C-alpha positions as CSV (number, residue, x, y, z in Angstrom):
1,K,0.0,0.0,0.0
2,I,0.9,3.6,-0.3
3,E,-0.1,5.3,2.9
4,E,-0.2,8.9,4.0
5,I,-0.1,9.3,7.8
6,L,-3.4,10.8,8.9
7,G,-3.6,14.2,10.5
8,T,-0.9,16.2,8.7
9,N,-0.2,19.3,10.8
10,Y,-0.4,22.5,8.7
11,I,1.3,24.5,11.5
12,D,5.1,24.8,11.5
13,R,6.9,24.8,14.9
14,A,3.6,23.7,16.5
15,D,5.3,22.7,19.7
16,C,6.3,26.3,20.5
17,E,9.9,25.4,21.2
18,S,11.3,27.5,18.3
19,V,12.2,31.2,18.6
20,T,10.0,31.7,15.5
21,P,6.3,31.6,16.4
22,P,4.0,28.8,15.3
23,M,2.5,29.7,11.9
24,V,0.8,28.1,8.9
25,V,3.4,26.0,7.0
26,D,6.2,28.0,5.3
27,E,5.2,31.3,7.0
28,T,7.2,32.9,9.8
29,V,5.9,36.4,10.6
30,P,2.4,36.6,12.3
31,L,0.0,39.4,11.4
32,L,-0.6,41.2,14.7
33,T,-3.1,44.0,15.6
34,N,-2.9,45.5,19.2
35,A,-1.1,42.4,20.5
36,T,2.3,40.8,20.8
37,I,3.3,37.1,20.8
38,T,6.6,36.1,22.3
39,R,8.2,32.8,23.4
40,S,8.1,32.3,27.2
41,N,9.3,29.7,29.7
42,E,6.9,30.9,32.4
43,E,4.3,28.3,31.6
44,K,4.5,25.3,29.2
45,R,2.4,22.3,28.5
46,N,5.2,20.3,26.7
47,G,8.9,20.9,26.3
48,D,10.5,24.1,27.8
49,Y,8.4,26.9,26.2
50,S,5.0,28.2,25.3
51,Y,4.1,31.5,23.6
52,K,2.7,34.4,25.6
53,I,0.0,36.6,24.0
54,I,-0.3,40.2,25.5
55,K,-2.9,42.8,24.6
56,T,-1.2,46.1,23.8
57,A,-4.4,48.2,23.6
58,G,-6.6,49.5,26.4
59,V,-10.2,48.8,27.0
60,G,-12.2,49.4,23.8
61,G,-9.5,48.3,21.5
62,W,-9.9,44.8,19.9
63,A,-6.8,42.7,19.3
64,W,-5.9,39.9,16.9
65,V,-3.1,37.4,16.7
66,R,-3.1,35.8,13.2
67,F,-1.1,32.7,12.5
68,V,-0.7,33.7,8.8
69,D,1.5,36.4,7.4
70,N,-1.3,38.4,5.7
71,S,-5.1,38.7,5.5
72,A,-5.3,39.0,1.8
73,T,-8.5,37.8,0.2
74,D,-6.6,35.9,-2.5
75,D,-4.2,33.9,-0.2
76,M,-5.4,30.4,0.9
77,H,-2.1,29.8,2.8
78,G,-1.9,26.3,1.6
79,L,-5.4,25.2,2.6
80,V,-8.0,24.0,0.0
81,A,-11.5,25.3,-0.7
82,G,-14.3,22.9,0.1
83,K,-12.2,20.9,2.6
84,T,-12.9,20.6,6.4
85,Y,-10.2,21.6,8.8
86,T,-9.9,21.5,12.6
87,F,-7.7,24.1,14.4
88,E,-6.7,23.2,17.9
89,V,-4.6,25.2,20.4
90,W,-3.9,24.6,24.1
91,V,-4.3,27.7,26.3
92,Y,-3.3,28.6,29.8
93,V,-5.0,31.6,31.5
94,P,-3.4,32.6,34.9
95,I,-6.0,34.0,37.2
96,V,-3.5,36.8,37.9
97,S,-3.3,37.8,34.2
98,G,-6.4,39.9,34.5
99,I,-8.1,38.7,31.3
100,A,-11.5,37.1,31.6
101,L,-12.2,33.7,30.2
102,N,-14.9,35.0,28.0
103,E,-12.7,37.7,26.4
104,F,-10.9,35.7,23.8
105,K,-11.4,32.7,21.5
106,L,-9.9,30.9,18.5
107,Y,-11.2,31.5,15.0
108,L,-10.9,29.9,11.5
109,G,-12.4,31.8,8.6
110,D,-12.5,32.0,4.8
111,Y,-13.2,34.7,2.2
112,Q,-15.8,34.2,-0.6
113,G,-17.1,37.6,-1.5
114,G,-16.7,38.4,2.2
115,W,-15.2,37.0,5.3
116,Q,-17.0,34.4,7.4
117,N,-15.5,32.9,10.6
118,T,-16.2,30.0,12.9
119,G,-15.2,30.4,16.6
120,S,-14.2,28.0,19.3
121,S,-15.8,28.0,22.7
122,F,-14.3,30.1,25.4
123,P,-11.8,28.6,27.9
124,T,-13.6,27.4,31.0
125,V,-11.0,27.3,33.8
126,Y,-8.1,29.4,35.1
127,D,-4.6,28.1,35.9
128,T,-4.7,24.9,33.9
129,W,-4.0,23.9,30.3
130,E,-7.2,23.6,28.2
131,K,-7.7,22.8,24.5
132,L,-9.7,25.2,22.3
133,I,-11.0,23.6,19.1
134,V,-12.7,25.1,16.0
135,T,-13.8,23.1,13.0
136,R,-14.8,24.7,9.7
137,T,-15.6,23.6,6.2
138,L,-14.1,26.2,3.9
139,R,-16.6,27.4,1.3
140,S,-16.3,25.8,-2.1
141,S,-15.2,29.0,-3.9
142,A,-13.1,30.5,-1.1
143,T,-10.1,32.5,-2.1
144,G,-8.7,33.5,1.3
145,V,-8.1,31.9,4.7
146,I,-7.5,33.3,8.2
147,A,-6.6,31.5,11.5
148,N,-6.3,33.6,14.6
149,F,-7.0,34.5,18.2
150,E,-9.4,37.4,18.7
151,I,-9.3,39.4,22.0
152,N,-12.4,41.3,23.0
153,G,-12.3,45.1,23.4
154,S,-13.3,44.6,27.1
155,A,-9.9,43.2,27.9
156,A,-7.5,45.7,29.4
157,L,-4.0,46.8,28.4
158,N,-1.2,44.2,29.1
159,E,-3.6,41.4,30.0
160,Y,-2.3,38.1,28.7
161,F,-2.5,34.3,28.3
162,Y,-0.3,31.4,27.1
163,V,-0.6,29.1,24.1
164,D,1.1,25.8,23.3
165,D,0.8,22.6,21.1
166,F,-0.9,23.9,17.9
167,R,-2.6,21.6,15.4
168,L,-4.3,22.5,12.1
169,R,-5.4,19.4,10.2
170,K,-7.6,18.4,7.3
171,L,-10.4,16.0,8.2
172,E,-11.6,15.1,4.8
173,E,-9.9,12.3,3.0
174,E,-8.2,13.3,-0.3
175,T,-8.8,11.3,-3.5
176,G,-7.1,11.7,-6.8
177,S,-3.6,12.2,-5.4
178,L,-1.0,9.5,-4.9
179,W,-2.1,7.8,-1.7
180,I,-4.2,4.8,-0.7
181,V,-5.5,3.7,2.7
182,S,-5.8,0.0,3.4
183,K,-8.6,-1.7,5.3
184,A,-6.9,-1.5,8.6
185,R,-4.9,1.6,9.6
186,E,-3.1,1.7,12.9
187,L,-4.3,4.7,14.9
188,I,-2.2,4.3,18.1
189,D,1.2,5.8,18.2
190,R,3.9,3.9,20.1
191,G,1.5,1.0,20.7
192,N,4.4,-1.4,21.4
193,C,5.0,0.4,24.7
194,E,8.8,0.7,24.1
195,D,8.8,4.5,24.0
196,P,9.1,6.6,27.2
197,I,6.1,8.5,25.8
198,A,2.9,6.6,26.5
199,P,0.9,4.9,23.7
200,M,-1.7,7.4,22.6
201,V,-4.1,8.1,19.7
202,F,-1.9,9.3,16.8
203,H,0.0,12.6,17.3
204,E,-1.0,13.0,21.0
205,F,1.6,12.7,23.7
206,I,0.2,13.4,27.2
207,P,-2.4,10.9,28.6
208,I,-5.0,12.0,31.1
209,E,-4.5,10.1,34.3
210,T,-7.4,10.3,36.8
211,D,-6.8,8.5,40.1
212,A,-4.3,6.3,38.3
213,S,-0.7,6.5,37.1
214,F,0.4,5.2,33.7
215,E,4.2,4.7,33.4
216,R,6.6,2.6,31.4
217,S,8.0,-0.4,33.2
218,A,10.5,-3.2,32.6
219,D,8.9,-5.5,35.1
220,F,7.0,-7.5,32.4
221,A,6.8,-7.3,28.6
222,R,4.8,-9.2,26.1
223,S,7.1,-8.1,23.3
224,G,10.2,-6.0,23.4
225,D,11.6,-4.8,26.7
226,Y,8.9,-2.7,28.2
227,S,5.2,-2.5,29.0
228,Y,3.2,0.2,30.7
229,K,2.2,-0.2,34.4
230,V,-1.3,1.1,35.5
231,T,-1.4,1.8,39.2
232,K,-4.5,2.9,41.2
233,T,-3.7,6.1,43.1
234,A,-6.9,6.5,45.0
235,A,-8.5,4.4,47.7
236,S,-11.5,2.1,47.1
237,G,-14.6,4.0,46.3
238,T,-13.1,6.0,43.5
239,P,-12.5,4.5,40.0
240,G,-9.1,5.0,38.3
241,Q,-8.8,5.9,34.6
242,A,-5.8,6.1,32.2
243,Y,-6.9,7.7,28.9
244,L,-5.1,7.1,25.6
245,V,-6.2,10.6,24.5
246,D,-5.0,14.0,25.7
247,Y,-8.4,15.7,26.1
248,A,-11.7,14.2,27.3
249,G,-13.9,17.0,25.9
250,S,-17.1,16.5,23.9
251,T,-15.7,18.4,20.9
252,D,-12.6,16.4,20.1
253,M,-12.8,13.3,17.8
254,H,-9.0,12.7,18.0
255,G,-8.9,12.0,14.3
256,L,-11.6,9.4,14.3
257,V,-14.6,9.7,12.0
258,A,-18.3,9.6,13.0
259,G,-20.2,6.7,11.6
260,K,-17.2,4.5,11.4
261,T,-16.4,1.2,13.3
262,Y,-13.2,0.8,15.3
263,T,-11.6,-1.9,17.3
264,F,-9.5,-1.1,20.4
265,E,-7.3,-3.9,21.7
266,L,-4.5,-4.3,24.2
267,W,-2.8,-7.1,26.2
268,V,-3.1,-7.1,30.0
269,Y,-0.9,-8.9,32.5
270,V,-2.3,-9.0,36.1
271,P,0.3,-10.4,38.6
272,S,-1.4,-12.6,41.3
273,G,0.4,-10.6,43.9
274,S,-0.8,-7.2,42.7
275,G,-4.0,-7.2,44.8
276,I,-6.3,-6.2,42.0
277,A,-9.2,-8.4,41.0
278,L,-9.6,-9.5,37.4
279,N,-13.2,-8.1,37.3
280,E,-11.9,-4.7,38.2
281,I,-10.1,-4.1,34.9
282,K,-11.7,-3.3,31.5
283,L,-11.5,-1.0,28.4
284,N,-13.9,1.8,27.6
285,F,-14.6,3.2,24.1
286,L,-17.0,6.1,24.3
287,D,-18.4,8.8,21.9
288,Y,-20.4,12.0,22.6
289,Q,-23.6,12.8,20.8
290,G,-25.7,14.9,23.1
291,G,-24.2,12.8,25.9
292,W,-21.6,10.1,26.4
293,A,-22.3,6.5,25.5
294,G,-19.8,3.7,25.3
295,T,-18.9,0.1,24.8
296,D,-16.8,-2.0,27.3
297,S,-14.5,-4.9,26.8
298,G,-14.6,-8.0,28.9
299,N,-12.4,-8.5,31.9
300,P,-9.1,-10.4,31.8
301,A,-9.6,-14.1,32.5
302,S,-6.4,-15.2,34.2
303,F,-3.6,-14.0,36.5
304,D,0.1,-14.1,35.6
305,T,-0.3,-14.4,31.9
306,W,-0.9,-12.0,29.0
307,V,-4.6,-11.7,28.1
308,K,-6.0,-9.7,25.2
309,L,-8.9,-7.3,25.9
310,T,-10.9,-6.1,22.9
311,V,-13.7,-3.6,22.4
312,T,-15.4,-2.7,19.1
313,R,-17.7,0.2,18.6
314,T,-19.4,2.0,15.8
315,V,-19.1,5.7,16.5
316,R,-22.5,7.4,16.3
317,S,-23.2,9.2,13.1
318,S,-23.3,12.7,14.6
319,A,-20.7,12.2,17.3
320,T,-18.5,15.2,18.2
321,G,-16.2,13.6,20.8
322,I,-14.3,10.4,21.5
323,M,-12.8,8.9,24.7
324,I,-10.6,5.8,24.8
325,R,-9.5,4.7,28.2
326,I,-8.4,1.9,30.6
327,W,-10.9,1.6,33.4
328,V,-10.1,0.4,37.0
329,E,-13.3,-0.2,39.1
330,S,-13.8,1.8,42.3
331,A,-13.6,-1.4,44.3
332,A,-9.8,-1.6,43.6
333,E,-7.6,-0.5,46.5
334,L,-4.9,2.2,46.6
335,N,-1.6,1.1,44.8
336,E,-3.1,-2.0,43.2
337,Y,-1.7,-2.4,39.7
338,F,-1.4,-4.3,36.4
339,Y,0.5,-4.0,33.1
340,I,-0.6,-3.4,29.5
341,D,1.3,-3.9,26.2
342,D,0.8,-4.0,22.4
343,A,-2.1,-1.5,22.1
344,T,-3.9,-1.1,18.8
345,L,-6.8,0.9,17.5
346,K,-7.9,0.2,13.9
347,N,-10.8,1.1,11.7
348,V,-12.7,-2.1,10.9
349,F,-13.5,-0.7,7.4
350,L,-13.9,2.7,6.0
351,D,-16.7,2.6,3.4
352,N,-15.4,5.7,1.5
353,E,-12.0,4.0,1.1
354,E,-13.0,0.9,-0.7
355,I,-9.8,0.4,-2.6
356,T,-9.3,-3.3,-2.4
357,D,-8.7,-6.0,-5.1
358,E,-10.4,-7.0,-8.3
359,D,-13.1,-9.1,-6.5
360,T,-14.8,-6.5,-4.3
361,G,-14.9,-2.8,-3.5
362,V,-14.9,0.4,-5.4
363,A,-11.8,2.3,-6.3
364,D,-12.8,5.8,-5.2
365,V,-9.8,7.3,-6.8
366,D,-10.8,6.1,-10.2
367,G,-14.5,5.2,-9.8
368,T,-14.0,2.1,-12.0
369,P,-11.6,-0.5,-10.7
370,A,-9.2,-2.0,-13.2
371,D,-9.3,-5.8,-13.7
372,D,-5.9,-6.3,-12.2
373,G,-6.1,-3.7,-9.4
374,F,-6.9,0.0,-9.4
375,I,-5.6,3.1,-11.1
376,I,-4.4,6.3,-9.5
377,L,-3.2,9.7,-10.9
378,N,-5.6,9.3,-13.8
379,N,-6.6,12.9,-13.2
380,Y,-3.1,14.2,-14.1
381,A,-3.6,17.4,-16.2
382,G,-0.1,17.6,-17.7
383,V,0.1,17.7,-21.5
384,T,2.8,14.9,-21.5
385,N,0.5,12.4,-19.8
386,T,0.3,9.2,-21.9
387,G,-1.0,6.7,-19.5
388,D,-2.2,5.9,-16.0
389,L,-0.1,4.5,-13.2
390,T,-1.4,1.1,-12.3
391,I,-0.9,-0.7,-9.0
392,E,-1.6,-4.4,-9.2
393,A,-3.5,-6.2,-6.4
394,D,-2.2,-9.4,-4.8
395,E,-5.0,-11.9,-5.6
396,D,-3.9,-14.2,-2.8
397,Y,-3.8,-11.6,0.0
398,D,-6.9,-12.9,1.9
399,D,-5.9,-16.5,1.5
400,F,-2.4,-15.8,2.8
401,Q,-3.9,-14.5,6.0
402,A,-6.4,-17.4,6.5
403,I,-5.4,-19.6,9.5
404,D,-7.2,-22.7,10.6
405,D,-7.4,-22.0,14.3
406,S,-8.0,-25.6,15.3
407,A,-4.7,-26.8,14.0
408,W,-2.8,-23.5,13.5
409,T,-2.2,-24.3,9.9
410,I,-2.4,-22.0,6.9
411,K,-5.5,-23.0,4.9
412,K,-4.1,-22.3,1.5
413,A,-1.9,-25.2,0.6
414,D,0.3,-23.3,-1.9
415,W,0.5,-20.2,0.3
416,N,4.1,-19.5,-0.8
417,A,3.6,-20.2,-4.5
418,D,3.9,-16.5,-5.4
419,A,5.2,-14.9,-2.3
420,D,6.9,-12.2,-4.3
421,D,3.7,-11.1,-5.9
422,L,3.6,-7.6,-4.6
423,P,1.5,-4.7,-5.8
424,I,3.6,-3.2,-8.7
425,V,4.3,0.3,-9.8
426,D,5.8,0.0,-13.2
427,F,6.8,3.2,-15.1
428,G,7.2,1.3,-18.4
429,A,10.8,2.5,-19.1
430,A,9.5,6.1,-19.4
431,V,10.7,9.3,-17.8
432,Y,8.2,9.1,-14.9
433,K,8.9,8.8,-11.2
434,L,7.3,9.0,-7.8
435,Y,8.0,12.7,-7.0
436,M,7.1,14.2,-3.6
437,N,7.5,17.9,-2.9
438,N,6.6,19.9,0.2
439,A,4.9,17.0,1.9
440,W,4.9,15.4,5.3
441,E,5.1,11.8,6.5
442,W,4.7,9.4,3.6
443,I,4.9,5.6,3.9
444,F,5.4,3.2,0.9
445,K,4.7,-0.4,2.1
446,N,4.6,-3.8,0.6
447,M,5.2,-2.7,-3.0
448,M,7.5,-3.3,-6.0
449,I,8.5,-0.1,-7.8
450,K,10.5,-0.3,-11.0
451,N,11.4,0.6,-14.5
452,S,11.8,4.4,-14.6
453,L,14.2,6.3,-16.8
454,A,14.4,9.0,-14.1
455,H,15.0,8.7,-10.3
456,L,12.6,5.9,-9.2
457,I,11.5,7.7,-6.0
458,H,12.5,11.4,-5.7
459,S,11.9,13.6,-2.6
460,N,12.3,17.3,-2.4
461,V,11.3,19.2,0.8
462,V,9.7,16.1,2.2
463,H,9.6,15.6,5.9
464,E,10.0,11.9,6.8
465,I,9.6,9.2,4.1
466,Q,9.4,5.5,4.9
467,L,9.9,2.5,2.6
468,I,8.9,-0.8,4.3
469,H,8.9,-4.3,2.8
470,C,9.5,-2.9,-0.7
471,I,11.5,-4.0,-3.8
472,L,13.0,-1.2,-5.8
473,E,14.4,-2.2,-9.1
474,K,16.4,-0.4,-11.8
475,V,17.2,-1.7,-15.3
476,N,18.2,1.7,-16.7
477,V,19.8,4.9,-15.6
478,G,19.0,7.1,-12.6
479,S,18.8,6.4,-8.9
480,L,16.5,4.1,-7.0
481,V,15.9,6.7,-4.3
482,A,17.0,10.3,-4.6
483,S,16.7,13.2,-2.1
484,T,17.6,16.7,-3.3
485,S,16.1,18.4,-0.3
486,S,17.5,20.2,2.7
487,Y,14.8,18.8,4.9
488,S,14.2,15.1,4.0
489,S,14.6,12.2,6.3
490,I,14.3,8.8,4.7
491,R,13.8,5.5,6.5
492,I,14.2,2.3,4.5
493,T,13.3,-0.9,6.3
494,N,13.2,-4.6,5.1
495,C,13.8,-3.5,1.5
496,I,15.7,-4.8,-1.5
497,C,17.4,-2.1,-3.7
498,R,18.8,-3.7,-6.8
499,G,20.2,-2.5,-10.1
500,S,21.1,-4.1,-13.4
501,A,24.8,-3.1,-13.5
502,T,23.9,-0.6,-16.3
503,G,26.4,2.2,-16.7
504,V,27.9,4.9,-14.6
505,S,24.6,6.8,-14.2
506,Q,22.9,4.1,-12.2
507,Y,23.0,4.6,-8.4
508,G,21.2,3.1,-5.5
509,I,20.4,5.7,-2.8
510,Y,21.5,9.2,-3.7
511,M,21.2,11.6,-0.8
512,V,22.3,15.2,-1.7
513,G,21.1,18.7,-0.9
514,G,21.4,20.5,2.4
515,S,20.8,18.0,5.1
516,P,19.0,14.8,4.1
517,L,19.4,12.0,6.6
518,M,18.8,8.3,6.1
519,N,18.1,5.3,8.2
520,L,18.6,1.8,6.7
521,K,17.6,-1.4,8.5
522,N,17.5,-4.9,7.2
523,C,18.2,-4.0,3.6
524,A,20.3,-5.1,0.6
525,V,21.7,-2.7,-2.0
526,Y,23.5,-4.4,-4.9
527,N,24.2,-4.7,-8.6
528,L,24.2,-0.9,-9.3
529,G,26.1,0.3,-12.3
530,N,27.9,2.9,-10.2
531,R,27.9,3.5,-6.4
532,G,25.5,1.8,-4.0
533,I,24.9,4.8,-1.7
534,I,25.9,8.4,-2.0
535,A,25.4,10.3,1.2
536,V,26.1,14.0,1.9
537,N,25.0,14.1,5.6
538,G,25.3,10.5,6.8
539,G,22.8,8.4,8.7
540,E,22.4,5.1,10.5
541,F,22.5,1.5,9.1
542,E,21.6,-1.7,10.8
543,N,21.7,-5.2,9.3
544,V,22.6,-3.9,5.8
545,N,24.4,-5.6,2.9
546,I,25.9,-3.3,0.2
547,G,27.4,-5.0,-2.8
548,I,27.2,-8.4,-1.2
549,E,24.6,-10.3,-3.3
550,L,26.1,-8.8,-6.5
551,A,28.9,-6.3,-6.7
552,N,28.2,-2.6,-7.4
553,G,30.1,-1.0,-10.3
554,A,31.9,1.5,-8.0
555,Q,32.2,2.1,-4.3
556,D,29.5,0.7,-2.0
557,I,29.4,3.9,0.0
558,H,30.4,7.4,-1.0
559,L,30.3,9.8,2.1
560,Y,30.8,13.5,1.5
561,E,30.6,14.8,5.0
562,N,29.2,14.1,8.5
563,K,28.9,10.6,9.9
564,I,27.4,7.2,9.3
565,K,26.8,4.9,12.4
566,A,26.4,1.3,11.5
567,K,25.8,-2.1,13.1
568,N,26.1,-5.4,11.2
569,L,27.1,-3.7,8.0
570,S,28.6,-5.8,5.2
571,L,30.4,-4.3,2.2
572,G,31.2,-6.2,-1.0
573,G,34.8,-5.2,-1.1
574,K,35.1,-5.7,-4.9
575,N,35.3,-2.0,-5.7
576,D,37.2,-0.5,-2.8
577,D,34.3,-0.6,-0.4
578,L,33.9,3.1,0.1
579,I,35.2,6.5,-0.5
580,I,35.1,9.6,1.8
581,S,35.3,12.8,-0.2
582,A,35.0,15.3,2.6
583,F,38.2,17.1,3.6
584,S,37.4,17.0,7.3
585,S,38.0,14.7,10.3
586,H,34.3,15.1,11.1
587,S,33.5,12.6,8.4
588,Y,33.7,8.9,9.1
589,I,31.8,5.6,9.2
590,S,31.7,3.8,12.5
591,I,30.7,0.1,12.2
592,E,29.8,-2.3,15.0
593,N,30.2,-6.0,14.0
594,F,31.8,-5.1,10.6
595,N,30.8,-7.6,7.9
596,R,28.6,-9.2,10.6
597,I,31.5,-10.6,12.6
598,K,30.6,-10.3,16.3
599,A,32.6,-7.7,18.1
600,S,34.7,-6.8,15.0
601,H,34.4,-3.1,15.1
602,A,35.7,-0.6,12.6
603,M,35.9,3.0,11.7
604,E,36.5,4.2,8.1
605,Y,37.9,7.7,8.0
606,L,39.4,10.0,5.4
607,N,42.9,8.6,5.7
608,G,42.2,4.9,6.3
609,Q,40.7,2.5,8.7
610,I,40.6,1.9,12.4
611,L,39.8,-1.7,13.5
612,K,39.4,-3.7,16.6
613,K,41.9,-6.7,16.4
614,D,42.0,-9.6,18.8
615,V,45.5,-10.7,20.0
616,V,47.0,-13.7,21.8
617,A,50.3,-14.2,23.6
618,E,53.3,-15.2,21.6
619,S,51.5,-15.5,18.3
620,G,50.0,-13.4,15.5
621,D,50.7,-9.9,14.4
622,P,51.0,-8.3,16.9
623,Y,51.5,-10.5,19.9
624,K,49.4,-9.7,23.0
625,R,51.4,-7.5,25.3
626,S,52.3,-9.0,28.7
627,D,49.4,-8.0,31.0
628,G,47.9,-6.2,28.0
629,A,44.4,-6.1,26.6
630,N,42.9,-9.0,24.6
631,S,42.3,-6.8,21.7
632,V,44.2,-3.8,20.3
633,I,43.4,-0.9,18.0
634,E,44.8,-1.4,14.4
635,I,45.1,1.7,12.3
636,S,45.9,2.0,8.6
637,C,46.8,5.4,7.1
638,D,46.9,4.5,3.4
639,S,44.2,6.7,1.8
640,N,44.0,10.3,0.6
641,A,47.6,11.3,1.0
642,L,46.9,15.0,0.4
643,Y,44.3,15.3,3.0
644,A,45.9,14.1,6.3
645,P,44.7,17.0,8.4
646,A,47.5,19.2,9.8
647,P,45.8,21.5,12.3
648,D,45.3,19.9,15.7
649,E,41.6,20.7,15.7
650,W,41.1,18.5,12.6
651,K,43.0,15.4,13.7
652,Y,41.2,12.1,14.1
653,L,40.0,11.0,17.5
654,V,41.1,7.4,17.9
655,F,39.7,6.9,21.4
656,E,38.6,8.8,24.5
657,H,38.8,7.4,28.0
658,E,37.6,8.9,31.3
659,Y,38.8,8.1,34.8
660,E,37.4,9.2,38.2
661,M,40.5,10.2,40.2
662,D,41.4,11.7,43.5
663,T,44.1,14.4,44.0
664,A,47.2,12.1,44.0
665,P,49.6,12.8,41.1
666,R,49.7,10.0,38.4
667,S,51.0,9.1,35.0
668,Y,49.0,7.5,32.2
669,R,50.7,5.3,29.6
670,Y,49.5,3.5,26.5
671,Y,51.8,1.1,24.6
672,V,52.2,1.5,20.9
673,Q,53.7,-0.5,17.9
674,C,54.5,0.9,14.5
675,K,54.9,-1.7,11.7
676,A,56.8,-0.5,8.6
677,M,56.5,3.1,9.6
678,S,57.3,5.6,12.4
679,L,55.6,8.5,14.0
680,V,56.6,11.9,15.4
681,A,54.9,13.5,18.4
682,T,52.6,15.7,16.3
683,E,51.2,12.8,14.3
684,L,50.0,10.5,17.2
685,F,49.6,11.8,20.7
686,L,47.6,11.7,23.9
687,E,45.8,14.8,25.2
688,C,44.9,14.7,28.9
689,E,42.4,17.2,30.3
690,Y,41.9,17.6,34.1
691,V,41.0,20.2,36.8
692,E,44.2,21.9,37.7
693,Q,42.8,24.6,40.0
694,Y,39.6,24.5,41.9
695,V,37.7,27.0,44.0
696,S,34.1,26.0,43.4
697,T,31.9,24.4,40.9
698,T,31.8,27.7,39.0
699,V,35.3,28.8,39.6
700,Y,38.0,26.4,38.3
701,H,40.6,25.9,35.7
702,D,41.1,23.0,33.3
703,L,44.5,22.1,32.0
704,K,45.4,20.1,28.9
705,V,48.7,18.2,28.8
706,R,50.0,16.4,25.7
707,S,52.4,13.5,25.2
708,D,55.6,14.1,23.3
709,E,57.0,10.7,22.5
710,I,58.3,9.6,19.1
711,V,57.4,6.1,18.1
712,S,59.9,4.4,15.8
713,E,59.5,1.3,13.8
714,R,59.2,-1.9,15.9
715,T,61.7,-4.7,15.9
716,G,59.1,-7.4,15.7
717,A,55.5,-8.4,16.5
718,D,56.4,-8.8,20.2
719,D,58.0,-5.4,20.5
720,W,55.8,-3.4,23.0
721,S,58.6,-1.3,24.3
722,Q,57.3,2.0,23.1
723,Y,54.5,4.1,24.4
724,L,52.7,7.4,24.7
725,E,52.5,8.9,28.2
726,V,51.2,12.0,30.1
727,T,52.8,12.5,33.5
728,G,52.3,14.6,36.6
729,I,48.5,14.6,36.3
730,Q,47.3,15.8,39.7
731,P,43.6,17.0,39.9
732,A,42.9,19.8,42.4
733,V,39.7,18.0,43.4
734,T,38.4,14.5,43.0
735,S,37.1,14.6,39.4
736,K,37.3,13.2,35.9
737,V,40.6,12.8,34.1
738,R,39.8,12.7,30.3
739,I,42.4,11.2,27.9
740,K,42.0,11.4,24.2
741,C,44.2,9.9,21.5
742,Y,44.6,11.9,18.2
743,L,46.0,10.9,14.8
744,S,47.1,12.6,11.6
745,K,49.2,10.5,9.3
746,Y,49.6,9.2,5.8
747,D,51.7,6.1,5.1
748,A,51.1,3.8,2.2
749,D,52.3,0.5,3.8
750,G,52.5,0.9,7.6
751,R,50.2,-0.1,10.4
752,I,49.8,1.3,14.0
753,F,48.8,-0.9,16.9
754,I,47.7,0.6,20.2
755,D,47.0,-1.4,23.4
756,P,43.9,0.4,24.9
757,K,44.7,-0.9,28.4
758,V,46.1,2.0,30.3
759,V,49.0,1.6,32.7
760,V,48.5,4.1,35.6
761,S,51.4,4.8,38.0
């Protein structure tokens, strides 16, 4: 499926942490009348800051704070006529601020021959954070939009309030653009309970806790390392509640849709020693339509085992509010507890999204489903359009999922006969591509995308792209994935990226531009005509093969600047593995378990390679030093002769050690070997930093001392007679002694070995 995450926020800097105010996307200067808006740390709902709005006119003067940069009648500020939007802002009104609760509210309006606005309700309480919400359907021929706070003329000069955590989202589902929603969309963020932020309905972060606490715990876990512990914080007679939403008001649907059916599930573990009874725990799913009504799950059936609780509810057709919560009966005692894990909330089926397979459903994007799937982008208006983009359905999808519960066997006998039969996006060897510009949070999942003469997937000013369980294939020029944006972040998980060894213009992942970052996990990149990965600003790799299955035509990785951190990374090694083009010691690739060899760590840097090498006594090269470490640092310096950095500030950090020491004077020595080379004191040295003078925690002086030893060529593999040393290190107070080892050297043939076990005397 191609999936766009629901609830795109059309407000930039919505968390109010930036020095630039929250505004409609791509705008930075709010339009103000008789008011100021400034960042403040006096009150905050999340993070360290909120924004403070102050009226600058006296009684009789009305004030407006607009979150757009103009009020022109011909500027929609990125919103779309005919669509429905919800604008939400949390407000905090100190009782000492002077402003009355009924003197300001939130508005969303549009221009169609004249301005019309819809307002929120007034805040209802002082000295607490409260969410204001306004929902409006923009008129079908609207040409202008405004989003603002309006402060009544009755408010006095310098009266104020605080705002935080903005959200402007489109409620209506888009059709005709490149996105598809499957039958079951996950609506709980962090449902696996591994995150220190609680599982919540999507894009919400702070649960409501009423006479109960809701905290991450490592005591028990159904999957992963953590669950969440629910503890009753009130005595018997009062129920406890842990909400998976951040607001329990009657006007917040939390992204759910009236008239739709949803299933809420989570797993519960009740220790027999927790004190709580099984019939004191359940789930509630409620909606508001003139009053609250809800559906409950059953109770867990057993102690000391994970049990799934499930509740399914069809939200009433005119509902305006939703609550989803974990309920603890009032009979439960103070401090009784249980655990939850693996929470999910899914729509059972969205009737207006019947994009399924060739057997059932209606492809809303097209209106007439194709025999082999459904068609999207058929409304493209460009003059060069010569055909529609077709996505092929997997005819065996439902059969693959069918399990005979009695015997736990897959019903379809040939279930794996076409396991690679993914929905396919085939560009037909034409100059077409998946191009995303100025978009947020896209996921491409369970697809095969292939056969473009341009970049296969091209992102520009796209915040967060994910490719999951995909096959990307190139039989012609261009890149499989290209980012030319200064904002993109790309995550590629469980994917195959393969080329056809066609020419020098065929690349795998091509990350250029200002600051694109990438995260690769469980991937293979191979058989490209040129390089496997080109990265300007680095990223993180885990369980990745590059050039292993088939060699790439050039280097597996080309790093321009910044860093790549990797674990279980294997490189093909048939075309020099990698190249680092940056002329800076800040660029390197750090690899844990290089080529998937356990504890074989490596760092590739501009001038060579730094490896962890195991050693044994009286054998190998080098020998283990008597009373030395079981592994040493092996350094080659045979790359990029012209760019061995000369200034001290650019030298390579080989290691950094810290020791907690008292005030006695000491020396610190590290033994070194040079094979077929030698070193002067400016090429390899220790730098020791410690507190030389101390008066107080705010009045002290740090001193840096450097080693000055020359290391000549060794006499043999057992020659550990030479060392680097700093002496006379006497902290003025018990504190850290930090020792760093720096390197800058080019030598075509030599090797450096360092025993990392310090000798302190």
